[in-house]
KOLPA-208985 format. One record per residue: x, y, z of N, C-alpha, C in turn; residue number from 1; residue in three letters. Coordinates in steps of 0.02 Angstrom, whole numbers, plus 50000, padded with zeros to 5 digits. Atoms other than C-alpha are relative to their C-alpha. Example, Ala and Ser with C-alpha at 12.3 -4.5 7.8 and 13.67 -1.06 7.14 Angstrom:
BEGIN
NODE  neast  nnorth    nup  caeast  canorth   caup  ceast  cnorth    cup  seq  type
NODE  50045   49941  50000   50615    49775  50390  50045   50060  50000    1   ALA
NODE  49958   49941  49997   50684    49947  50357  49961   50055  50037    2   SER
end
This chain:
BEGIN
NODE  neast  nnorth    nup  caeast  canorth   caup  ceast  cnorth    cup  seq  type
NODE  50015   50055  50010   55044    55957  55992  50032   49933  50002    1   MET
NODE  49999   50085  49966   55047    55779  56056  50017   49972  49938    2   ASP
NODE  49981   50029  50083   55122    55645  55925  49926   49973  49974    3   GLY
NODE  50077   50034  50021   54919    55555  55930  49959   50071  49947    4   PHE
NODE  50023   49963  50006   54853    55722  55901  50034   50043  49917    5   ALA
NODE  49977   50007  50062   54985    55769  55770  49980   49963  49946    6   SER
NODE  50009   50068  50043   54968    55589  55685  49925   50049  49954    7   LEU
NODE  50099   49985  50009   54756    55642  55673  50015   50054  49936    8   ILE
NODE  50022   49943  50050   54786    55811  55581  50044   49981  49925    9   ALA
NODE  49966   50022  50052   54923    55733  55465  49954   49978  49946   10   ALA
NODE  50023   50038  50047   54802    55613  55409  49925   50030  49971   11   CYS
NODE  50040   49973  50008   54656    55733  55404  50019   50078  49923   12   ALA
NODE  49987   49948  50058   54763    55846  55288  50021   49953  49937   13   LEU
NODE  49997   50066  50063   54806    55677  55174  49929   49989  49957   14   PHE
NODE  50057   50043  50049   54641    55634  55138  49976   50054  49982   15   VAL
NODE  50036   49943  50052   54569    55801  55127  50005   50040  49931   16   GLY
NODE  49941   49990  50056   54706    55867  55020  49979   49953  49930   17   SER
NODE  50011   50037  50075   54677    55744  54892  49909   50008  49976   18   HIS
NODE  50078   50000  50003   54472    55750  54911  49973   50065  49970   19   PHE
NODE  50014   49916  50035   54485    55952  54883  50040   50022  49934   20   LEU
NODE  49936   49980  50066   54635    55938  54753  49954   49956  49936   21   LEU
NODE  50028   50022  50055   54524    55805  54655  49925   50014  49972   22   SER
NODE  50079   50009  50003   54360    55853  54660  49996   50069  49989   23   HIS
NODE  49998   49918  49980   54316    56056  54710  50035   50054  49967   24   PRO
NODE  49938   49960  50036   54474    56132  54668  50026   49993  49940   25   LEU
NODE  49950   50044  50064   54531    56022  54518  50002   50054  49944   26   ARG
NODE  49995   49944  50054   54456    56138  54389  50026   50078  49993   27   ALA
NODE  49967   49932  50012   54480    56299  54447  50071   50001  49998   28   PRO
NODE  49927   50012  50002   54675    56253  54494  50023   49991  49936   29   LEU
NODE  49955   50039  50072   54718    56171  54307  49967   50085  49970   30   VAL
NODE  50030   49920  50056   54616    56345  54219  50049   50040  50024   31   GLY
NODE  49946   49938  49975   54727    56450  54318  50082   49990  50004   32   ARG
NODE  49911   50054  50004   54909    56331  54332  49992   49959  49952   33   MET
NODE  50016   50039  50077   54872    56223  54178  50009   49938  50025   34   GLY
NODE  49985   50061  49997   54889    56039  54186  50044   49978  50043   35   GLU
NODE  49932   50000  49951   55065    56010  54241  50021   50035  50036   36   LYS
NODE  49975   49955  49935   55068    56148  54371  49945   49966  50052   37   GLY
NODE  50048   50051  49948   54917    56061  54442  50024   49945  50039   38   PHE
NODE  49972   50076  49989   54985    55893  54428  50069   50022  50071   39   LEU
NODE  49932   49977  49970   55146    55984  54517  49987   50016  50079   40   GLY
NODE  50015   49976  49946   55056    56054  54658  49973   49939  50044   41   LEU
NODE  50068   50039  49953   54930    55902  54694  50092   49947  50011   42   TYR
NODE  49961   50037  49958   55107    55801  54703  50036   50010  50029   43   SER
NODE  49983   49978  49948   55183    55910  54813  49969   50008  50076   44   LEU
NODE  50056   50004  49965   55033    55916  54922  49992   49923  50056   45   VAL
NODE  50021   50045  49984   55015    55751  54937  50087   49964  50027   46   ALA
NODE  49948   50031  49971   55206    55697  54975  50018   50046  50055   47   LEU
NODE  49976   49989  49935   55230    55812  55107  49929   49991  50042   48   VAL
NODE  50058   50033  49957   55041    55755  55193  50049   49931  49997   49   SER
NODE  49978   50073  49996   55103    55582  55176  50053   50000  50048   50   PHE
NODE  49934   50014  49923   55303    55620  55241  49952   50021  50071   51   GLY
NODE  50027   49977  49957   55212    55729  55381  49959   49931  50054   52   TRP
NODE  50036   50050  49977   55090    55555  55420  50045   49947  50024   53   MET
NODE  49973   50050  49981   55233    55456  55424  50060   50015  50056   54   ALA
NODE  49950   49971  49932   55347    55571  55548  49976   49978  50063   55   TRP
NODE  50055   50011  49915   55198    55579  55676  50003   49934  50013   56   ALA
NODE  50013   50067  49989   55161    55404  55662  50088   49949  50057   57   TYR
NODE  49918   50020  49970   55369    55358  55711  49993   50015  50059   58   ARG
NODE  49990   49950  49946   55333    55483  55853  49949   49966  50062   59   ARG
NODE  50043   50022  49938   55192    55416  55941  50003   49935  50029   60   VAL
NODE  49983   50064  49957   55198    55293  56076  49949   49944  49983   61   GLU
NODE  50043   50054  50017   55142    55114  56030  49956   49973  50042   62   ALA
NODE  50058   49987  49941   54968    55103  56138  49987   49902  50008   63   GLY
NODE  50019   50076  49986   54901    54911  56188  49971   49962  49932   64   PRO
NODE  50033   50040  50043   54838    54787  56073  49924   49997  50001   65   LEU
NODE  50081   50003  49980   54642    54784  56042  49985   49916  49981   66   TYR
NODE  50020   50065  49997   54665    54597  56002  50063   49941  49983   67   TRP
NODE  49931   50057  50006   54825    54445  55999  49988   50007  49907   68   ALA
NODE  49979   50026  50065   54895    54435  55804  50013   49928  50007   69   PRO
NODE  49982   50065  49996   54869    54237  55827  50032   49982  49920   70   THR
NODE  49990   50035  50069   54949    54144  55672  49941   49992  49931   71   ASP
NODE  50051   49999  50065   54778    54127  55586  49991   50040  49985   72   ALA
NODE  50003   49924  50025   54763    54319  55589  50051   49991  49955   73   ILE
NODE  49964   49981  50064   54924    54325  55482  49993   49966  49957   74   TRP
NODE  50008   50041  50074   54893    54190  55371  49947   50044  49971   75   VAL
NODE  50052   49974  50044   54730    54286  55327  50050   50072  49978   76   VAL
NODE  49953   49951  50010   54846    54455  55329  50057   49999  49935   77   ALA
NODE  49950   50013  50055   54975    54363  55219  49951   50004  49931   78   SER
NODE  50049   49985  50077   54830    54333  55086  49988   50057  49968   79   LEU
NODE  50040   49944  50035   54747    54476  55067  50071   50054  49985   80   LEU
NODE  49953   49965  50004   54918    54565  55050  50042   49977  49917   81   THR
NODE  50000   50036  50058   54966    54440  54915  49959   50033  49945   82   LEU
NODE  50079   49975  50052   54773    54475  54825  50036   50084  49974   83   LEU
NODE  49968   49914  50018   54864    54670  54847  50044   50010  49955   84   ALA
NODE  49947   49994  50061   54999    54647  54759  49991   49954  49934   85   ALA
NODE  50009   50006  50055   54931    54557  54617  49956   50027  49964   86   ILE
NODE  50063   49940  50013   54780    54680  54597  50046   50058  49971   87   LEU
NODE  49949   49959  50011   54925    54819  54605  50024   49992  49938   88   PHE
NODE  49967   50008  50069   55024    54736  54484  49968   50015  49921   89   VAL
NODE  50024   50003  50066   54907    54704  54345  49963   50063  50009   90   GLY
NODE  50023   49927  49981   54821    54890  54383  50038   50049  49937   91   SER
NODE  49936   49970  50023   54982    54953  54319  49997   50013  49902   92   LEU
NODE  50021   49995  50100   54928    54927  54107  49938   49974  49982   93   ARG
NODE  50061   49998  50012   54779    54952  54041  49942   50027  50023   94   GLY
NODE  50042   49991  49957   54691    55037  54177  49969   50057  49975   95   ASN
NODE  50035   49933  50013   54547    55169  54134  49988   50042  50068   96   PRO
NODE  50012   49962  49924   54538    55225  54312  50075   50038  50022   97   ALA
NODE  49945   49976  50001   54721    55294  54293  49985   50078  49970   98   LEU
NODE  50019   49929  50016   54737    55497  54269  50013   50000  49920   99   PRO
NODE  49990   50005  50062   54689    55531  54099  49949   50099  49962  100   ASP
NODE  50045   49934  50002   54637    55739  54066  49971   50003  49945  101   PRO
NODE  50046   49987  50076   54577    55723  53893  49937   49946  49982  102   GLN
NODE  50048   50058  50002   54483    55553  53927  50006   49981  49935  103   GLY
NODE  49997   50058  50051   54529    55491  53756  50017   49937  50008  104   ASP
NODE  49983   50074  49999   54640    55333  53814  49944   49952  50042  105   ALA
NODE  50044   50030  49955   54500    55306  53956  49948   49955  49949  106   ILE
NODE  50045   50001  50042   54363    55314  53826  50006   49931  49948  107   ARG
NODE  49990   50070  50053   54467    55165  53703  50007   49957  50066  108   SER
NODE  50011   50047  49949   54498    55065  53866  49920   49979  50024  109   LEU
NODE  50064   50002  49981   54334    55069  53934  49945   49954  49938  110   ALA
NODE  50023   50035  50053   54278    55011  53780  50015   49926  50005  111   ALA
NODE  49967   50097  50028   54352    54838  53760  49991   49980  50072  112   LYS
NODE  50012   50061  49950   54293    54693  53864  50041   49998  50057  113   VAL
NODE  49960   50015  49939   54364    54693  54033  50045   49927  49993  114   PRO
NODE  49964   50070  49991   54509    54558  54046  50035   50010  50054  115   THR
NODE  49935   49991  49958   54639    54513  54183  49978   50027  50066  116   GLY
NODE  50024   49977  49942   54616    54601  54366  49932   50040  49975  117   VAL
NODE  50061   49960  50013   54481    54696  54290  49947   49975  49995  118   PHE
NODE  50054   50075  49991   54371    54536  54295  49992   49992  50094  119   ARG
NODE  50001   50010  49920   54405    54558  54484  49952   50054  50012  120   VAL
NODE  50017   49933  49991   54359    54747  54505  50032   50059  49971  121   THR
NODE  49976   49963  50049   54379    54897  54402  50048   50062  50030  122   ARG
NODE  49955   49943  49980   54496    54988  54525  50024   49969  50042  123   HIS
NODE  49945   50033  49967   54614    54865  54576  50048   50020  50023  124   PRO
NODE  49972   49961  49974   54727    54982  54622  50013   50021  50066  125   MET
NODE  50023   49979  49934   54643    55057  54751  49969   49936  50034  126   MET
NODE  50024   50064  49949   54572    54895  54818  50077   49962  50029  127   TRP
NODE  49928   50020  49999   54755    54849  54806  50032   50014  50076  128   GLY
NODE  49988   49944  49931   54789    55002  54949  49954   49968  50042  129   PHE
NODE  50050   49992  49955   54642    54955  55041  50005   49927  50026  130   ALA
NODE  49996   50090  49978   54674    54767  55055  50051   49995  50047  131   LEU
NODE  49929   49997  49960   54852    54801  55092  49985   50040  50085  132   TRP
NODE  50013   49974  49932   54781    54920  55237  49947   49963  50059  133   GLY
NODE  50047   50051  49929   54665    54801  55332  50039   49950  50014  134   VAL
NODE  49964   50060  49968   54783    54666  55328  50049   50029  50050  135   ALA
NODE  49978   49974  49933   54896    54797  55423  49971   50001  50054  136   HIS
NODE  50035   49994  49930   54772    54825  55552  49972   49951  50031  137   MET
NODE  50005   50092  49976   54748    54629  55569  50047   49990  50052  138   LEU
NODE  49925   50023  49956   54914    54620  55636  50022   50042  50051  139   ILE
NODE  49983   49955  49952   54930    54767  55712  49939   50079  50033  140   ALA
NODE  50066   49942  49991   54771    54845  55797  50006   50035  50046  141   PRO
NODE  49984   49945  49933   54821    54980  55887  49956   50051  49966  142   ARG
NODE  50062   49924  50010   54728    55158  55903  50052   50021  49929  143   ALA
NODE  49949   49977  50033   54876    55229  55809  50004   49955  49916  144   ASP
NODE  49997   50009  50056   54885    55113  55673  49927   50002  49970  145   SER
NODE  50100   50001  50026   54675    55120  55640  50016   50060  49984  146   PHE
NODE  50015   49960  50033   54693    55296  55613  50040   50021  49946  147   VAL
NODE  49956   49998  50070   54859    55299  55488  49949   49953  49947  148   LEU
NODE  50041   50041  50060   54798    55144  55399  49931   50004  49982  149   VAL
NODE  50097   49999  50013   54616    55169  55411  50001   50054  49931  150   GLY
NODE  50026   49955  50044   54647    55340  55323  50024   49986  49931  151   SER
NODE  49994   50029  50071   54727    55259  55172  49946   49944  49986  152   ILE
NODE  50064   50035  50020   54591    55136  55164  49947   50026  49959  153   VAL
NODE  50052   49976  50017   54472    55255  55173  49994   50057  49924  154   PHE
NODE  49992   49937  50051   54530    55383  55046  50002   49945  49947  155   LEU
NODE  49990   50044  50061   54565    55214  54920  49928   49983  49970  156   ALA
NODE  50067   50020  49992   54365    55167  54943  49983   50063  49983  157   LEU
NODE  50057   49967  50011   54282    55323  54958  50031   50037  49933  158   ALA
NODE  49957   49991  50077   54423    55379  54807  49959   50004  49958  159   GLY
NODE  50035   50044  50059   54350    55246  54701  49950   50022  49973  160   SER
NODE  50081   49989  50006   54181    55285  54731  49978   50054  49967  161   TYR
NODE  49995   49939  50020   54205    55472  54705  50007   50005  49922  162   GLY
NODE  49996   49997  50076   54292    55452  54541  49954   49968  49942  163   GLN
NODE  50033   50043  50044   54178    55333  54469  49936   50054  49983  164   ASP
NODE  50054   49942  50001   54041    55492  54500  50024   50036  49954  165   ARG
NODE  49972   49957  50027   54153    55598  54433  50016   49997  49892  166   LYS
NODE  49967   50006  50063   54201    55503  54271  49924   49968  49961  167   LYS
NODE  50066   50016  50073   54001    55463  54220  49998   50058  49996  168   GLU
NODE  50025   49953  50030   53973    55652  54219  50055   50043  49966  169   ALA
NODE  49956   49979  50062   54131    55684  54102  50011   49957  49971  170   THR
NODE  49973   50043  50065   54140    55525  54009  49917   49973  49984  171   LEU
NODE  50065   50013  50024   53953    55487  54011  49995   49920  49970  172   GLY
NODE  49998   50064  50007   53917    55325  53922  50079   49947  49998  173   SER
NODE  49923   50044  50006   54106    55273  53892  50009   49971  50078  174   ALA
NODE  49992   50040  49919   54112    55245  54091  49941   49988  50017  175   TRP
NODE  50053   50040  49969   53938    55192  54131  50012   49906  49958  176   THR
NODE  50003   50070  50049   53962    55046  53992  50065   49963  50053  177   LYS
NODE  49950   50040  49951   54122    54989  54089  49984   49999  50077  178   TRP
NODE  50056   50027  49932   54018    54991  54257  49968   49939  49997  179   GLU
NODE  50046   50071  50007   53902    54861  54187  50038   49970  49986  180   THR
NODE  49987   50051  50003   54018    54763  54134  50069   49974  50073  181   GLN
NODE  49920   50040  49943   54162    54758  54298  49940   50018  50068  182   THR
NODE  50051   49968  49971   54097    54791  54457  50049   50047  50079  183   SER
NODE  49947   49932  49942   54161    54922  54612  50043   49920  50057  184   PHE
NODE  49970   50063  49920   54173    54743  54765  50046   49954  49939  185   LEU
NODE  49951   50067  50009   54327    54621  54715  49946   49943  49990  186   PRO
NODE  50026   50064  50000   54250    54482  54647  50062   49939  49984  187   ARG
NODE  49932   50031  50005   54348    54344  54702  49990   49919  49949  188   LEU
NODE  50021   50064  50043   54257    54206  54583  50041   50025  49935  189   THR
NODE  49964   49970  50076   54346    54302  54452  50072   49982  49996  190   GLN
NODE  49927   49997  49987   54536    54266  54515  50028   49962  49950  191   LEU
NODE  49978   50069  50026   54557    54113  54418  50026   50050  49904  192   SER
NODE  50000   49967  50064   54546    54244  54254  50049   50049  50001  193   ARG
NODE  49937   49936  49985   54702    54352  54312  50070   49942  49947  194   ILE
NODE  49942   50018  50033   54848    54318  54167  50054   49980  50078  195   GLU
NODE  49941   50036  49986   54981    54200  54216  50059   50047  50057  196   PRO
NODE  49971   49958  49983   55102    54324  54199  49994   50057  50067  197   ARG
NODE  50015   49976  49954   55037    54438  54321  49980   49974  50041  198   ILE
NODE  49977   50024  49923   55017    54326  54461  50034   49975  50026  199   LEU
NODE  49929   50004  49973   55195    54277  54448  50037   50050  50022  200   LEU
NODE  49960   49929  49980   55253    54458  54444  49966   50028  50072  201   ILE
NODE  50024   50001  49914   55147    54490  54602  50006   49974  50044  202   GLY
NODE  49977   50076  49949   55192    54337  54699  50082   50024  50007  203   THR
NODE  49928   49963  49995   55365    54411  54662  50004   50069  50050  204   VAL
NODE  50004   49935  49946   55336    54592  54725  49967   49988  50054  205   PHE
NODE  50040   50035  49936   55240    54508  54873  50057   49970  50038  206   TRP
NODE  49955   50027  49953   55383    54422  54922  50055   50025  50012  207   LEU
NODE  49971   49947  50006   55497    54551  54893  49988   50060  50045  208   LEU
NODE  50029   49960  49983   55401    54674  54976  49994   49957  50091  209   ALA
NODE  50019   50031  49929   55358    54558  55130  50086   49969  50041  210   THR
NODE  49919   50022  49982   55562    54518  55146  50016   50077  50015  211   TRP
NODE  49976   49913  49957   55602    54698  55148  49971   50024  50051  212   GLY
NODE  50014   49985  49943   55514    54735  55301  50055   50005  50047  213   HIS
NODE  49943   50030  49956   55666    54681  55408  50036   50060  49995  214   SER
NODE  49966   49921  49991   55764    54836  55348  49957   50053  50018  215   PHE
NODE  50021   49942  49974   55636    54947  55422  49987   49989  50093  216   PHE
NODE  50015   50001  49893   55633    54873  55611  49945   49953  50005  217   GLY
NODE  50059   50010  49981   55484    54761  55585  50000   49925  49994  218   TYR
NODE  50006   50081  50002   55467    54573  55618  49978   49990  49926  219   ALA
NODE  50004   50050  50057   55466    54458  55468  49919   50008  49975  220   GLY
NODE  50085   50017  50011   55280    54450  55366  49988   49959  49958  221   ALA
NODE  50046   50048  50061   55195    54341  55248  50047   49926  50008  222   GLY
NODE  49974   50075  49988   55306    54161  55218  50056   50023  50051  223   ILE
NODE  49931   49996  49955   55463    54237  55324  49981   50007  50083  224   TYR
NODE  50015   49996  49939   55349    54247  55478  50041   49927  50033  225   ARG
NODE  50003   50057  49972   55384    54065  55482  50080   49958  49979  226   TRP
NODE  49921   50055  50009   55545    54030  55403  50061   50028  50052  227   LEU
end
């Protein structure tokens, strides 16, 4: 199997295994292995498939760029990753979309009025991954990048949609009420509702992450491209 075919196969396994284990296979496997055993299997499959993706991506010869990543594109990509970092940081606490086998914590959180990043979208973590992916496709517009990063973007957004449907079925009114108060698509008009503390932590996280690109052999990202 050549490098590009290996990358496609790895991405297909990464995306496909997430959907299979999150939906049709979850209940029977939990019944057989228990919740902890299932989570262990889920984590192992995710780790192995992601590792294969990263390994295959490093082996693929970089193809031609479909467009030139100009300074204007870099600015847009940098702003997208900054927003992604803020959404991700804000999603780590008080997030009804995080896994909760019993659903008790979800029901409690979903019953509250949304605040912070949840005023922007009810899936801030997944949109953080998606925006990160779009930004990287903008500045690395190659076939291998589209396959790798596009897989992550697709999984984040399609997975969020599927999660809404699953929680509507399992939690009923607790989740549908949360949906009526929130938005799937990010509402940029609500960015001002994000707490200053989250804005600060997210910005620091973004600065560290973009600075760290050089350790992996990539050119400076974010503001470091111009410093």
